C-alpha positions as MATLAB code, in Angstrom:
seq = 'MYRVTVLLNGKPLPFRNWTDPAKTYIYINFTHSEHEIAIIPEFPLGLIPSIFMVITVLAAAVNKRKRPHVRVKI';
ca = [
      -0.253  -16.330  -47.091;
       1.140  -18.905  -44.694;
       1.506  -17.669  -41.105;
       3.663  -19.161  -38.382;
       4.674  -18.421  -34.803;
       8.265  -19.078  -33.779;
       9.028  -19.830  -30.125;
      12.487  -20.006  -28.533;
      12.310  -21.831  -25.193;
       8.572  -21.115  -25.082;
       8.879  -17.367  -25.749;
       8.029  -15.610  -29.031;
      11.072  -14.994  -31.218;
      11.136  -12.275  -33.884;
      11.823  -13.652  -37.351;
      11.793  -12.734  -41.011;
      10.010  -14.724  -43.627;
       9.401  -14.666  -47.345;
       7.446  -16.842  -49.697;
       7.544  -17.970  -53.289;
       4.742  -19.806  -55.107;
       5.789  -23.167  -53.630;
       7.450  -22.550  -50.239;
       7.626  -20.323  -47.167;
      11.087  -19.548  -45.782;
      11.772  -18.507  -42.168;
      14.966  -16.790  -41.038;
      15.749  -16.673  -37.313;
      18.805  -15.438  -35.473;
      19.861  -16.828  -32.086;
      23.014  -17.722  -30.184;
      23.900  -21.345  -30.820;
      23.545  -23.588  -27.769;
      20.882  -25.944  -26.520;
      17.538  -24.271  -27.188;
      14.123  -25.554  -27.983;
      12.744  -23.933  -31.115;
       9.112  -24.500  -32.050;
       7.605  -23.388  -35.350;
       3.818  -23.427  -35.062;
       1.707  -23.039  -38.221;
      -1.433  -20.945  -37.848;
      -4.542  -22.235  -39.602;
      -6.136  -19.459  -41.659;
      -9.515  -18.680  -40.060;
     -10.977  -17.493  -43.352;
     -10.769  -21.026  -44.668;
     -13.071  -22.560  -42.029;
     -16.391  -21.117  -43.332;
     -15.485  -22.233  -46.857;
     -14.876  -25.780  -45.654;
     -18.256  -25.878  -43.879;
     -20.008  -24.515  -46.971;
     -18.504  -27.214  -49.187;
     -19.419  -29.948  -46.692;
     -23.002  -28.641  -46.441;
     -23.453  -28.507  -50.218;
     -22.041  -32.015  -50.639;
     -24.268  -33.382  -47.858;
     -27.345  -31.766  -49.421;
     -26.472  -33.193  -52.851;
     -25.977  -36.707  -51.455;
     -29.186  -36.467  -49.418;
     -31.176  -35.283  -52.440;
     -29.850  -38.136  -54.545;
     -30.870  -40.781  -51.989;
     -34.492  -39.624  -51.714;
     -36.739  -40.785  -54.560;
     -39.173  -38.199  -55.841;
     -42.668  -39.190  -54.813;
     -45.670  -37.623  -56.486;
     -48.865  -37.642  -54.500;
     -52.203  -37.511  -56.303;
     -55.035  -35.897  -54.445;
];
């Protein structure tokens, strides 16, 4: 689910939203005049650990590939 924060002149504005498989739609209601509206996407925090896991696995795979296997006879 895609989350956003909507600000009207720097203050939170209540809104309705709905999504389909391709898009997220936001519906806001305000009196028309000169306002600054900011729509700020929120990054899903659950995605961050997954990204670090993938990077770690890829780094380990690349590192393992670069090191030749050396057998030591005693």
